[in-house]
N, C-alpha and C positions, 0 to 999 in steps of 0.2 A: 503494500499498499503507500501512498504517498500522502503524508500527513502533514498538514498545516497547524502548528501552535502560536496562537496569539496570547501573549502576556509581556508585561512590563518587564520582568527579568526572570531568567533560568539560573541559580544560582544556589549553592548550599547553605547559605546563612540567613535567608528569608523564607518564611512558611510558605506563601505560594509559590515563591522561585524554587523551592525544594520539592515541592508536589510535581512541578512541571519538568526540573532536572532529571528527577527518577523516570518520568515517563519518556522523556526522551531516551534514556540510557537505554531502556526496556526495548524500546522500539527499533533502535539502531542494532541492539543485539540479536533482535528478532529478525535482521533483515530488510527492514523498512527504510523507505527513505522520510527525512523530516526537514521541514522547512521552520524556523523559529522566527516569527516577525513581533520585534521587540527592541528594547533599549539597551539591555545588557545580558550577557552569557557569559558561561564560565568559560575561560580561555581553552581548557583541555579538550573541550567538546570541538572547538573548532577545526582540529586537524582530523575530523574523520570524514571519510570521502563521501558519506551519503547525509551528511548533516551541510545545510545551506542556512546562515544567519542573515536576515534582512534587517538591518537598524533602522529603527524610528528614532529619529535623536530627539531628546527630551527639550522640550520648548523652552525659551527663555523668559516666557510670559509667566508673571506672577501668579501664586496660588495655585494648590493642588486642582481647585476646580477647572481652571483653564487648562492646566497643563495636560489633565486626563481628556478633555472635550479635544485637544488639538491631536492628542495621541489617538483619539477615535475616529477622528476626520481623515489622519492622514492614513491610516491602517485602512480603514474602509475603501478609500480609493483605490490602494494598493491591492486589496482583495479584489475590487471590483474588475480590475485589469488583468488579474493572474487566476482567477477561480478556477478555470479549466485545466490548470496545474496539477490540480489536488482531488484526490479521492474523498479526503475528509477535512472539514476543518475545525478546529477545537479552540474555544475561546475560553476566558475566565472572567464570570460576571458581567458587568458593562465594562468593555473595554475598546469596541469597535462598534462602527455604526453597521457592519456588514453582520449579514444572517450566518449561522453555523448550525455545524451538525450536532456537537456537543458543547455544552455551556457548564464550566465545573463552576459551583458556587461556593464561596468560600466564606462569602459575609453577604448579609441581606440588610441593607439600610432601612429598610421599613421595619423589618423584625425589631432592630436595635433601638427605631424611634419608637415602636408601640410597645417595647418590652417593660415597661413601668419604670425604668430606672435611667433613661434618657435624661442627662442634668442640663439640656441647653434650653433656655427660652429666650424670648425676644426683650425680655426686661433687662439683660445683663448687658447689653451695649452692642458695639459694632461687630467685635469678634463673635459674640455670641450668634448675632443674626447671619454671619458669613457661615458658620458651622450649621446652623439650622438650614440654610439654603443648600448648602453643600449635600448633608442629608438627605434634604427631599428631592432635589434634583437626582442624585444619584439613585434613589429608590424609583423614580420614574424612569429613568432611562434603563435601570435593570430589569424591571418589568418588562420594557420592551424587547430588552435582549433574551429576555427567558421566551417572550412568545416566538422569537425569530430563530429559537434553536429547534432541531428536532427532538434531542435529547437533553434534559436539564439534569446535573449530577451535582447534587448537593453532598456536602462533605460529613453530613451527620443527618440524623433523624430530624433533631432539632431544626437544623436548616430548612429540610424538605418540609416540615410544617410551615414554615416562615415562608417558603417560596409559594407553598398552596395558598396560602392566606393573601397572596399577591393577586390570585386568581388563576394558578397555573394547575391544569388537572393532574391528577396523582398518577395518572398512568404514562404521564410524560417524564417522571421523576425516576433516577436511578441512584441511589445511594452508595457513593464508595467511600468510607473511611479513609482520612489520610493515614499516613505510615509513620513509621520509627526505623532507626536504625538499631538494629538488635545486637550488632556486633560493636557498635561503639558505645551505647548505652546498655550496660550489663553490670551484674553482681560482681563483686570482687574486694580485695582488701581496703578497709578503710583509711582515710590520710585525714585525719582531724586536725593534726598538729601544723600541717600544710597552710590550711585556711584559718589558724589561730581559734579553732574552736575546741572547748573542755571534752575531756575523755569520758566521763562517766555519765552526764545527763541523757536522758531520751532527746533525741533533737528529731524536730519537725522541720521540714524545708518549705519555705514560700518562693517563689520565683516568679517574677513579673514585672511589667512595666510599673514603677512606681510614682510616675507621673499621672497614671490614669487609675482615677478613683473606683472605676466599676471592677476592678481585680481585687478589691474589698479584703485588703491587707488590714483595714482598722478593725473590721469584725474577728479577725485571727488574734490580734493584739488585745481587744478585749476579752475574747473566750480565754485566752491565755490566763488572765488574772484568775479565772475559776479552778485552773488546772494544778495537778501536785506540783511541787516545788522542783522537782527532778525534771520537769519538763520544759525544754528549752526551744526558742524559735531561732532557725536562722534564715534571713531575708538576704537572696539574691537579687539583685538589682540596681541600677546607678540612685546613690541618695540623692546627691545633689541639693536642692531647696527643698526637697519633700518633708512633709509634717510628722513622719512617722517616728524618727528618733525622739521627738518631743512628746507625741502621744504616747510611747511605751514609757518614759520617766513620768508624765503625769499619772500614769496608771500604776505605776510603782513595779514594773516589769521590766524595767530596763537593763538588770542586771542578768535576766534571761533571754534577752533576746539580742543576736549577734547580725551586725548590718555588714555584710561581705562584698558589697558593691558589686560591679560588674563581673562574672567570673568564665574565664575562657574556657575552662577547663568541666564544664557542667557534668560532665559524666563521672570525674573524680569527685566532685562534692556532693553528687546522689550517691555514689558508693560509701559515702562518709555520713549519712545520716540514717534516721530509723525508720522514718514514713513522710508524706507529702500532703500538704495542705493548700487548697486551691478552692475558695468559696466564691468563684468571680461570680459577679451580677448578671453578667453577659459575655458570653464566648460562642465562636461557631464551631470549632473544633480545635481545642487545646493540643498543639503538638507537646508543649513541655508535661502535661499529664500523662500523655504516651510516654515520653522518655524517663517519666516516672515507675510507670507500671513495667517498661524493659529493665529498669536498675532493680527490679525487685523490691519496689517500695508499697506498702499499702497506702490506699488513697484516699483522703476525706474531702469530699466537694460537694456540691450544690447541683439539683437540677439544671440551673441556669446556667451552668458551665458546659459548654459543647464538649463531648466527649465523655460525660458523665453516663450517658445511656450505656456505653459499653463494659461500665463497672458494675460487678453483682457483688452479694455479701460475702462471698467468698476471698475476695481481694481489696474492699474497700467499703466505706459509708458515705451513700448520698441522700443529703439532706435535701428537704423539699425546698427550703427559702433561704437566701444568701443572708437574711437577716435574723436568723433564729441562732443567735450568740449561746444560749444556754444548750441547745442541741449541739452545737459545735464544739463547746465546752464537754460536751460530756463525751461525744465522739473519740476525742483527742483524749480524754482521760481513760477511756475505755480501752483504747490502744495501748498507750502507757503501762495500763496495770499489768499488763502479760506480754512481755517481749519475745516470748515463744510462741504465742498466738500471732503477734505482728509478722515474724519471721515467715510463719506458715501462711499467711496471709500474702507476704510479699513474692513467696514461690509461687502462688497462685497467680499474681500480678505478672510475674515473667512470663508464665505459660500462656497468660492471655497475650500479651504484647508479641508472642512469636506468630500468631495469627493475623497481627498489624504491621507486619514489616514492611518496609518500602517497596521489597519483591513482590509482596503478595498484592499489594494497592496496585503497583505498576500493571500487573497480570491481570487484573480487574479490568481497567481501564483498554488494555489491550483486547480482551474478550469482547468489550462492549464496542470498540471500533469495528471487530469483524463481524460483529452482528449488524451493525449498521450498512457495512460495507455491502453485504450480501443483499441488501434492498436497495442499493443504489450503484448505477452503471460507474466504473472509474473513470477519472477525467482523461482526456486524449492526448495532452501534450505534456511534452517531457519536462524535466526538471534539470536546470545546471545547477551544480553543486559548488557555489562559491559564496563569499560574503559580499553584499552589495548594500547601497542606502536607498532606502524608499524616501529620502529629501534630496538625494543628489541629482 
């Protein structure tokens, strides 16, 4: 098959970019030809003889709102001129004004707007007005993109429900969960001293963007107050000017909270803790949660955190509400009360993660491509395998 993938990035250090990176690798390994229409790509992929990269240069115009629209217009024009070269076109959410065969949905702006935790309103000033406009315009564009695709691929059942709520029929949806590198993230010896962590406490890990209130670190800190004294929290994420060190001090738990800032070697940090906690108020499909499962960590999370749907009582605890501080404290205390039970749950988490590897995810996409290809005649024009610019 000859596949066109439209995405801003194909990279290993970006959530959506990593998904597309693994799909590209699997397609090339299976003998297919791939064209990537985007702004950035892993350099190692460019040497492959069946990989073509068409660069859409990032616009110099200000704001993501404008940049995304420029990309959508430029990519749409290019696809209109070259559509006959491809058997299938795979896009990601609203990224182009062109129609597609497959649309992978990593985030639904309408779902975020209506989830009950959307923090923006017009009374907050000009920047808030921009954010609201960005969310609502993207929601409209996404619905149009979903309607223009033959098949819509939500990255979780939670996302699928949000796509359906925009008016897309359930029979057009095909859920494929994101994956995880089960070789990179795996159980192994702890390295607590390397991260400046105490050796004896039961260590919980929270990892996420501390600039974003929806990640809900404040709930974890408040819950920590009601847990046994031997339970400590490790927080991975850029501290900067975030309010959480001050909140930990105000709650009287500063001596039990360890801010380790950005961590380059997350697999090693995950090997050094006992459990993972992630009560996000809104998430589409959390990659860091999958990484915790692969690292053999029991997970405490909430139903609003995408990915929670794959967790059962054998490997974690899923609370109904991200605002249930008492429930969060009880779940953490229950895990910490029996380290042997926590390790058993961690082993179950690891077993679950092996069915959610990047390889498994990529094979599900390839199976979908093959199914769609059977119902559509292949394109008739050949592909030249080299890097070109869509704006040159």
